[in-house]
N, C-alpha and C positions, 0 to 999 in steps of 0.2 A: 519371858520363854518366846513370847509372840517375835520381839526386837531380833531374840537368839536366833530364830529358824528363818526370819526373814535375810539376816547375815549368811547365814549357811546357804539359803538361796543363791545371795546375788553372787557367793563364790561359785557356786555348782554351775552359775550363767556361766558367769567368764570364763569356766573350767571348758565351755560345751557342752554345758550338760544344762538339763529346766528341772522344775520341780514338780509334777502332776498329778494329782491324787493322794500326796505325799509320796512318792516316788519319782526316785529320778533314771531322767532316760536322758541318752543325748541327742543335740539338740540336728535338726536336718540339713546337708550341707547346702553351702550358699547356692551351691551348680552339681549338675551335674550330668555328664558325659556319658555316651551312648556310644563307642567306638566298632564298627562291625569292618573286616577286611572277606575281602576275596580275591583270593590269592592261588595264582601258578608259579608254574617252578622260577622265574626271573622278575614278576611282579604281581602289582596288588591295586586293585582300586579296596577305597573305602568309604564308607558313608560315615556321617558324624553330628548325631546329634547332640544340640544342647539345651541346654536347660534352665533356664536363672530363678534360684530359690531365693533370693535376695533382692533389694531396692531396683526401681525399674533402670535400666541403662537407654541410651540414645543411638551408643555404640560400643562393637566388642572386640576384645582382640584374646583367641586361644592360644595358646601356647601348650606345647608337648615336646619332650624330649627322647628319639628313637633310640634304642641298645642297643641296636644291627648298625646294618650299611643302606638303612632304607634311605631311596632320595625320590624327594618326589617331584613331579615331570611336569603335571597338569592339575587343575582344579577346576572348578564348579559352584555356581552359589555363594565363593569366596574367593579371597587371595590370599594364596598362600608363598610364604620365603623361607628358606632355609641356608640357612650357616652350620656347617658341621653338620650335629647329631641335632642340633635346637630345630624346632619350626614354628612359625608363625603365622596363625589365617590371621584374617580382618575381615570386618562383614563386608558384604557386598553393595551397593547402595541404595538395594530395597530389603534389608534384611537385619539391618541394622539397631532398629529398638525392640528392645527382647523387656515386657515387664512383667512383673514377680508373677512367675509362675508359667512363663510362656518359654516356646522353645522355638526352637530354629536348625534346620538340616544345611550342612553342606557333602560334598566330597572330594577327594582327592584319587589322581593314580599317581604312582609309584613302582620305582625297582628295587629289586635288593637281590641276594643270594646271600647262601646260608639257609638260617635262619633269619623268623619273620617275628618277631615279638609283640605284644600287645603293649602303646605305652602306658607308665601307669600315674605320670605326674602334669594331666593336666589339669591346666589353671586359667580361670575366665577375670581377663581384666587383672589378671596379676594375683587373684584369693583363687584357693587349691579348690579341686571338684572332687568328688567322688572319696568323703573324708570319712563322714561320718552317714550312717542308718536312719530311719525316722522309726521310731518304736511309742507307739500312743498305748499308757498304763494307767487307769481312771480306777479308784476304788467305789465309788457311787457315782449311777448316773440319774439324773432327775430328770431331762429330756434326750432326744437320738433326731441328729438332726442331718439328712443325705441327700447330698451332691449328686448330681450327677451330669455327666460330661459327655462331649464326644469318644467314640473310642478310638485310640492312638491311632498314628497312622504307622503302616506296615513300614517295614525296613525296605532301603535301597540296595541289598548288598546285590555288585558287578554290576551296579549301573553307571553310566556317562553322564545320563539325565536324570536327575532326581529329582522333581517339586512336588510338595504339597501345596502350596500359593499361600501358605500364611503370610509372606513378606512383600507381596503384589496388592497393589491398591487400582483402582479403576479398571485400566486394562493391563493384563500381563505385561511386563517391564522383561528386559533380558533372563533368562537367553531365547527368550518366544519374540514371532513378530507375528502381527495379526494383519491377515488379509486374503485372497483367492488370485490363482496366476491367471482364471479367466474374467472375469468378472463380476464383481461384489452389488450388492440392492440392498434390502432391507434388515438381514441379519446381522445379527451383533455378536461379538466377544465383550465380556464382561466379568469382573472380579465382583464372586458373591460371597458376600458376610451373615447372609441366611438358613443356608445350606451346603453342608458338609459332609463329606464322610470321615475324616477326621479333622482334628481343628476346629478351627470357625471358618473355614475359609474354602471355598471352591474357585471354577470355572463356569461362568456359565453360559451358553450357546442360543441365544435365540434365533433358531433355524426355519425362513422360510421358503415355503412352496415354492417352483420354478426355478431354470437354472441362473439367471442371474441373480439370484440371493447364495451365493456359497459364500460361505466365510470361513477360515482356520484361525489357530493360533499353529504355529510351526518352530522346529528348533533340529538345527543339524544333529544327523549323525556320522558316525567313523564310517561307516560302511562295513561289509562282508556278514560273518554271523550274526544277524537280529537277534535280541528277545525284548519284550515289551512287555508290562503289564500297568494295568491303568484303572482305574474305577469308575465305571458312568452310571450312571441314574436319568431315566426322561419319562418323558407324560405322555407319550402319544407310541400306540401299537406301532410295528416296522409296517409298512405300506404293500398295496401289490407290488404298486413301481419301485424302480431300484431309486434308493438313498444311498449315502454313503456317510458313514462316522469319522473314519479313520483313511489316511492316503499315505503313502510310501514312495517317495522316488529311486525308478530304478534305472542307475544311468546304464546295464546291463542290458535295458531293454530298453537304448534311444531315448533314457528321460523321461518314458511317462511312466502312471503310476498303476500300482498297485494297492485296490481300495478295500477297505475293508465297511461293510454296511448290511444292507439288507433286499431282500425282497420278497416277494410271494409272501410275507408276512416272517418272514424266517433270517437267520443270520446268514451271510454270504461274504464271499471275496470275491474280484471283480478283477481280467486282469486289464489295464487301459487298451492295451497294443492290438487285443484279442475279443476282447468285448468276452474272454472266456470267463464261466463260473464254477465256483467250489462252496456246494456240489453242484450238480445240473439242473437247473429248474425241470424236471419231470415228478412227479408227484412222489416217485419214491425215494428221488435225492431230498427234496424241501424238509420230506419225512425225515430226515435223518443230519438235518440240523436242528434249531432247535428259536425259538423267540427271543427277543432279550425283552425280559422282564419292564414291566414298565412300574412308577413309585417306590422303588428300590434300590441300593447301592450293590452291583454286579461288577465282580473281577475277571478285565477280564487280561487273559495271558496268548502271548503267540510267542511259535517263532518262522523266522527268514530264514532258511538255511544258505550259502549259496551253492549245493550241491542240487536244489531245484526241489528241497523238500520242505514243508510247512506243517505246522503244528497250531494246533487254538485248541486254549479251554476255555469254559467259565468257572468259576468258582475253585478252582482246581480240578475240575475234570473236564477231560479230555469230549470233545466234539466230534462224534464219528464222519457229520459229512464234513468238515473243515478242515481233514488230513489229506496231504499231498505225501504220498509213502515212498513212490517212485517207480508205482506199480498200478497200471492201469484198476481203477473199479469201477466197476458199472454203475451211473449213477452217481458216484461222488468224484473221484480224479482221471476217469477216464477222457473227457473234452478236455479236462485240462494239462495234462500229456499224451493227446493229441499234437500236443506241438512237441518237437522234439528241441533238445538244447536249453530248456528253460533255467539259465543261470542266474538268480536275482544280485544285485547288489547294491539295498536301497542307502540313502545317505541321508534321508532327512526324516521326519516322523508331523503328519501336521492332525489335530484332531479339530473335529470340526462339523460342519453340514454341508451336503452337497444334495439338490432335491434335481432331478433330471422331469419334473414335470409336476407330480402330483406329489403331496406329501412336506407337510410342516410338523416341527418338533420343537420343545424346549426341552435341551440337554445340560448335566453338571458331570465335568469331569474334576477328578480328586485324585493325590496320593499316586502322581503316573511315575514311571520311571523305565528309560529303555538302556539297555548296552549288550556290550560281546555274550554277558554268562545267564542261566536261566536268576528267573528274578519273581518269589514266591508272593504270595496273596497275603 
């Protein structure tokens, strides 16, 4: 009888089934692909997450077939080529290694007309993905083991830059550069494998006090309507003095920066060209902003509209004092809008640290995404 059961189990395993607790269940797929498009009338971007459930690989190739006339025009975090409706994505230099259970993300932009159906024939290194689901069935339980993992990274739908930093080591690689336009000193930017929002890595910024300790990791943006989402964690409350942890170069303002940071212990925007702040640094204005919590991950979202509007949210909730809606509001955007004709065009994003005197901090950034469409937490 035992020999017969063993033979049946072998046959079921060969057929893609395993025997668990006396019941046959389908085995997990060798790989899984999460394909999230964000489309408009003539084009779309797609964020693609690839998870490897089989043996570790040092390089990967993902293939699929478009059912319509979609045509890839650009890509990030991978090299994407297309022949007819057949598409091949190959890993970048920094994200080729995928251990068992590991995942990576890449994205691309494409054009289309008519319909834009989601591909269904994804294959990783020639092995078809998403063909089965995992079901665990047991008839008896003697012990229970619970495994706790980091939360999965959020999606990057609509993004042209999307990075969870899982494919980086040492210091951030492409598409990022590390430094500062004016002067750097003792501050550092490194990949941290001990603290992460999703996955197992993040970017750590050790920001020192003083003007010549500026440091950032930055990458280019296409300009126009700009949306951003990033998770940040830090150790020291925002100081009374002015500090910056994100900067955006505005080519419509003589290349000066639009800066997000803190002053009077609360979040603020600062326009480098005329030092205008949002909100106003009156007690009433500061009260309409919020501090940046310490010791926890916070989702920061923003929109810089080329019509001169600006939106900011923390963990999905708009911050009253950090909005520019085009109608001057005392203690909020009245000072900001006193300068007529501000029409921003931001062409890069830099995450890091600038202290203009007092203020040192250690920050971590993770699951960052920037693009022309709103990006959810």
